[in-house]
C-alpha positions in Angstrom: -170.3 183.6 165.6 -168.8 182.5 162.2 -170.5 183.3 158.9 -171.9 179.9 158.2 -174.6 179.7 160.8 -175.7 179.7 164.4 -174.8 176.1 165.3 -177.1 173.6 166.8 -174.5 170.8 166.7 -170.8 170.5 167.5 -168.0 171.1 165.0 -167.3 167.4 164.5 -171.0 166.8 163.5 -170.9 169.8 161.2 -167.7 168.4 159.6 -169.3 165.0 159.2 -172.4 166.5 157.5 -170.2 168.5 155.1 -168.2 165.4 154.2 -171.4 163.5 153.4 -172.6 166.3 151.2 -169.4 166.5 149.3 -169.4 162.7 148.9 -172.9 162.8 147.5 -171.9 165.4 144.9 -168.9 163.4 143.8 -171.1 160.2 143.5 -173.6 162.0 141.3 -170.8 163.5 139.2 -169.4 160.1 138.6 -172.9 158.8 137.6 -173.3 161.7 135.2 -169.7 161.2 133.9 -168.8 164.8 134.7 -165.4 165.9 135.8 -166.6 168.9 137.6 -169.6 171.2 138.3 -169.8 174.9 138.8 -172.5 176.1 141.2 -174.1 179.5 141.2 -177.2 178.8 143.2 -176.4 180.0 146.8 -178.2 177.0 148.3 -176.1 174.6 146.2 -173.0 176.5 147.2 -173.9 176.2 150.8 -174.6 172.5 150.4 -171.2 172.0 148.8 -169.1 174.2 151.0 -171.0 175.0 154.2 -170.6 178.7 153.5 -173.3 181.4 153.2 -172.9 185.0 152.0 -176.0 187.3 151.7 -178.1 184.3 150.7 -181.1 186.2 149.4 -179.2 189.0 147.7 -176.9 186.5 145.9 -179.9 184.7 144.6 -180.6 187.5 142.2 -177.1 189.1 141.9 -174.7 186.7 140.2 -171.5 187.3 142.1 -170.1 184.1 143.7 -169.8 180.5 142.6 -167.9 177.3 143.4 -166.4 174.5 141.3 -166.6 171.0 142.7 -164.5 168.2 141.1 -165.4 164.6 141.0 -162.3 164.0 143.1 -163.8 166.1 145.9 -161.5 169.1 145.4 -163.3 172.4 145.7 -162.5 175.9 144.5 -164.7 178.7 145.9 -164.9 181.9 143.9 -166.0 184.6 146.4 -166.6 188.4 146.4 -163.3 190.0 147.1 -164.7 192.2 149.8 -166.1 189.2 151.7 -163.7 186.3 151.0 -162.7 186.4 154.7 -166.2 184.9 155.5 -165.2 181.6 154.0 -161.7 181.2 155.4 -162.8 178.5 157.9 -164.7 176.5 155.3 -162.5 176.5 152.1 -158.8 176.2 151.5 -158.9 177.4 147.9 -160.7 180.8 147.7 -160.3 182.9 144.6 -161.9 186.2 143.5 -165.1 185.8 141.5 -165.9 187.4 138.2 -169.4 188.8 137.8 -171.4 189.3 134.6 -174.4 190.9 136.4 -175.3 194.2 134.6 -175.8 195.9 137.9 -172.2 195.1 138.9 -170.3 195.5 135.6 -172.6 197.4 133.2 -171.5 197.3 129.6 -168.4 195.3 130.5 -170.6 192.2 130.8 -169.3 190.5 127.5 -165.7 191.1 128.5 -166.3 189.7 132.0 -168.1 186.6 130.5 -165.1 186.0 128.3 -162.8 186.2 131.2 -165.0 183.9 133.2 -165.0 181.2 130.4 -161.2 181.5 130.1 -160.8 181.1 133.9 -162.8 177.9 133.8 -160.8 176.5 131.0 -157.6 177.4 132.8 -158.9 175.8 136.0 -159.7 172.6 134.2 -156.3 172.6 132.7 -154.7 173.3 136.1 -156.5 170.3 137.6 -155.4 168.0 134.8 -158.4 167.9 132.6 -157.8 168.3 128.9 -161.5 168.3 127.9 -163.3 171.5 128.0 -166.7 170.5 129.6 -168.2 171.6 132.8 -171.6 170.9 134.4 -173.5 174.0 135.6 -176.5 174.3 137.9 -177.8 177.7 136.8 -176.8 179.4 133.5 -176.5 183.1 132.9 -177.0 183.8 129.2 -173.8 185.9 128.9 -171.8 183.0 130.4 -173.3 180.5 128.0 -172.7 182.5 124.9 -169.1 183.4 125.9 -168.4 179.7 126.8 -169.6 178.5 123.4 -167.4 181.0 121.7 -164.3 180.0 123.8 -164.9 176.3 123.3 -166.1 175.5 126.8 -169.0 173.1 126.8 -171.5 173.6 129.6 -173.6 170.6 130.6 -176.9 170.7 132.6 -176.0 170.1 136.2 -179.0 171.0 138.4 -180.1 167.3 138.2 -176.7 166.4 139.7 -177.3 168.6 142.7 -181.0 167.8 143.2 -180.2 164.0 143.3 -177.2 164.6 145.6 -179.2 166.7 148.1 -182.2 164.2 148.1 -180.4 161.6 150.2 -179.6 162.6 153.8 -177.2 161.2 156.3 -178.4 160.2 159.7 -176.6 163.3 161.1 -178.4 165.6 158.6 -181.8 164.1 159.6 -181.0 164.8 163.2 -179.9 168.4 162.5 -183.1 168.9 160.4 -185.1 167.6 163.4 -183.4 170.1 165.7 -183.9 172.9 163.3 -187.6 172.0 163.1 -187.8 172.2 166.9 -186.8 175.9 166.7 -189.7 176.4 164.2 -192.2 174.6 166.4 -191.2 176.8 169.4 -191.7 179.9 167.2 -195.1 178.7 166.1 -196.1 178.0 169.8 -194.9 181.5 170.8 -196.9 183.1 168.0 -200.0 181.2 169.0 -199.7 182.2 172.6 -199.3 185.9 171.7 -201.8 186.1 168.8 -205.2 187.7 169.6 -208.2 188.8 167.5 -207.7 192.4 166.4 -204.1 191.8 165.3 -203.1 191.9 161.7 -201.9 189.0 159.6 -198.6 190.8 159.3 -198.3 191.0 163.1 -198.7 187.2 163.2 -196.1 186.6 160.5 -193.7 189.1 162.2 -194.0 187.1 165.5 -193.3 183.9 163.7 -190.2 185.2 161.9 -188.9 186.9 165.0 -189.1 183.7 167.0 -187.2 181.8 164.3 -184.4 184.4 164.0 -184.1 184.5 167.8 -183.5 180.8 167.8 -180.8 180.8 165.1 -183.0 180.8 162.0 -182.2 183.0 159.0 -185.1 184.1 156.7 -188.5 183.2 155.4 -188.8 182.1 151.8 -192.5 182.9 151.5 -195.3 185.0 153.2 -198.0 182.3 153.3 -200.0 183.2 156.4 -203.6 184.2 156.0 -206.9 184.4 158.0 -210.6 184.0 157.4 -211.6 184.5 153.7 -207.9 184.9 152.7 -207.3 181.2 153.4 -209.3 180.2 150.4 -208.0 179.9 147.7 -204.5 179.2 149.0 -201.3 181.1 148.0 -202.5 184.5 149.2 -199.6 186.4 150.7 -199.8 187.9 154.2 -201.8 191.2 154.3 -202.8 193.9 156.7 -206.2 192.3 157.3 -207.4 192.3 160.9 -207.9 188.8 162.2 -211.3 188.5 163.7 -212.5 186.3 166.6 -213.5 182.9 165.1 -211.4 183.2 162.0 -209.4 180.3 160.7 -205.6 181.1 160.6 -203.6 179.0 158.2 -199.9 179.2 157.4 -196.9 177.5 155.9 -193.7 178.3 157.8 -191.3 178.0 154.9 -188.4 179.3 157.0 -184.7 178.8 156.7 -183.7 177.6 160.1 -180.3 177.0 161.8 -177.6 175.6 159.6 -179.7 176.5 156.6 -182.2 173.7 156.9 -185.8 174.3 155.6 -188.4 174.4 158.4 -191.5 173.5 156.5 -194.6 172.7 158.5 -198.2 174.0 158.0 -200.9 174.3 160.6 -204.4 175.8 160.9 -206.5 176.7 163.9 -209.4 179.0 165.0 -208.2 182.3 166.5 -210.0 183.6 169.7 -212.5 182.2 172.1 -215.1 181.0 169.6 -215.3 177.2 169.1 -214.8 176.1 165.5 -217.9 176.1 163.4 -219.3 173.0 161.8 -217.9 174.1 158.5 -214.5 174.7 159.9 -214.6 171.3 161.6 -215.5 169.6 158.3 -212.7 171.3 156.4 -210.2 170.4 159.2 -211.3 166.8 159.3 -210.9 166.4 155.5 -207.4 168.0 155.6 -206.4 165.7 158.5 -207.7 162.6 156.8 -205.7 163.6 153.7 -202.6 164.0 155.9 -203.0 160.7 157.6 -203.8 158.8 154.4 -200.9 160.2 152.5 -198.5 159.7 155.4 -199.4 156.0 155.8 -199.2 155.5 152.1 -195.6 156.7 151.7 -192.9 154.1 151.6 -189.4 153.4 150.2 -189.5 152.0 146.6 -192.9 153.5 145.7 -193.1 155.4 142.4 -194.0 159.1 142.4 -196.9 158.7 140.0 -198.1 155.6 141.9 -198.1 157.7 145.1 -200.0 160.5 143.3 -202.6 158.0 142.0 -203.1 156.4 145.4 -203.1 159.6 147.4 -206.2 160.9 149.2 -209.0 161.7 146.9 -210.4 165.1 147.6 -214.1 165.8 147.3 -215.1 167.0 143.9 -215.8 170.6 145.1 -212.3 170.8 146.6 -210.3 169.7 143.6 -210.3 173.1 141.8 -208.5 174.7 144.8 -206.1 171.8 145.4 -202.6 172.4 146.5 -199.7 172.8 144.0 -198.3 169.3 144.8 -199.0 166.2 146.8 -195.5 166.0 148.4 -192.0 167.3 147.9 -188.4 166.7 149.1 -187.0 168.9 151.9 -183.5 169.7 153.0 -181.9 173.1 152.5 -185.1 174.1 150.7 -187.9 172.5 148.6 -186.0 169.8 146.8 -186.4 166.8 144.5 -188.7 165.1 144.2 -191.9 167.1 143.6 -195.0 164.9 143.3 -197.7 166.5 141.2 -201.4 165.9 141.4 -202.4 163.8 138.3 -204.8 166.6 137.4 -201.7 168.7 136.8 -199.7 166.1 134.8 -199.4 168.3 131.7 -197.4 170.9 133.7 -194.4 168.6 134.3 -195.3 165.5 136.4 -192.5 163.0 136.3 -191.9 159.5 137.7 -189.1 158.2 140.0 -188.8 156.2 143.2 -188.9 157.3 146.8 -185.5 156.3 148.3 -184.3 155.5 151.7 -183.1 158.6 153.7 -185.1 161.0 151.6 -187.0 163.6 153.7 -190.4 164.3 152.2 -193.0 166.9 153.2 -196.6 165.8 152.7 -198.8 168.7 151.6 -202.5 169.0 152.4 -205.0 171.7 151.7 -208.7 171.7 151.7 -210.8 174.6 150.5 -214.1 174.3 148.7 -214.6 176.1 145.4 -216.4 179.3 146.3 -216.0 178.5 150.0 -215.1 181.1 152.7 -212.1 179.4 154.3 -209.5 176.6 153.8 -207.3 174.5 156.0 -203.5 174.0 155.3 -201.6 171.2 156.9 -198.0 169.9 156.2 -195.7 167.4 157.8 -192.1 166.5 157.1 -191.3 162.8 157.1 -188.1 160.8 157.0 -188.0 157.6 154.9 -185.8 155.6 157.2 -184.7 151.9 156.8 -187.3 151.0 159.5 -190.2 152.9 157.9 -191.6 156.5 157.8 -190.7 158.7 160.7 -192.5 161.9 161.5 -190.0 164.7 162.1 -192.3 167.4 163.6 -194.0 167.0 167.0 -196.1 170.2 166.7 -199.7 169.0 167.5 -202.8 169.0 165.3 -206.2 170.2 166.4 -207.5 166.8 167.3 -210.4 168.3 169.3 -211.7 169.7 166.0 -212.3 166.2 164.7 
């Protein structure tokens, strides 16, 4: 197996996907009038090059990066000890310079100067006289050294988010296949799960199933039971799941080829039928899901979508989810659609575009209530309308 992934498609399809991604970056660089962008975010590096290298570790240890030019030329700066991992994915691989204190200690300022000089040299090598470079994530030492060396750094995360937002047909198909591995893992967990097990046992079964099918790692631990389902965003614990408890979870797993498997489901564990209260919560969450799915369309504004989205009962608004919907690809991506109640925290407008993939988020938990229901569904905004990408069933018999 190569370093990039367990493959769920042939090499030609992978190459086509990678070509589309690079073209998207180049298009967005042209719109932003940027000659090049340097990427430190491991997810952005993967999007641009197809490579992975200790993805979680490199999210908090700054040690690899890549530069993408508007022409499509790419230079990958990799850890010297693991440059061989990228040999099948990049033709220009150079040793990276880290400024991370853990790696270089008190030599950070020196390494930052060397990094800035290397970027200026690279721009000159590629025929660019100006000293400006877009950047997705900025380390303070690099910013300060760049300013002193005359290298102007420009905000570049917006370039990458807008590039990643639009999928090719091949990408959508691969995301669908990745989601299938997630659905199979959820089904396995449900079959094995019994009252008396811990929440952590359930999460372990879910993650195990994903990894066995070519997945990589979970981004969150959002699986809870009984009273730990309300309010939401309580991380998995050692609580014993009781017969008749609601189990609610958000998969949030990086699947094959790095695609984000993001579905949420809830059901009652054990032999007891759902109570009237559980049925009521589930019906509200399902209504929210159906309404917001049918509402979504290409060309609709984010704020308009938020305004017209399902109106939760007054006693459920305090425990509402963090967003109404969000983009999905190699992770949670642009756009993120806020509830209007949360507008002051950063709500912004824009348009849903053709070939975006959007996850509709639904959560219903009454203020002061015992339990809550979490549902989530990924949708593709195709030219022919909205297409549901996950076939994992809902609990229609609860309705």
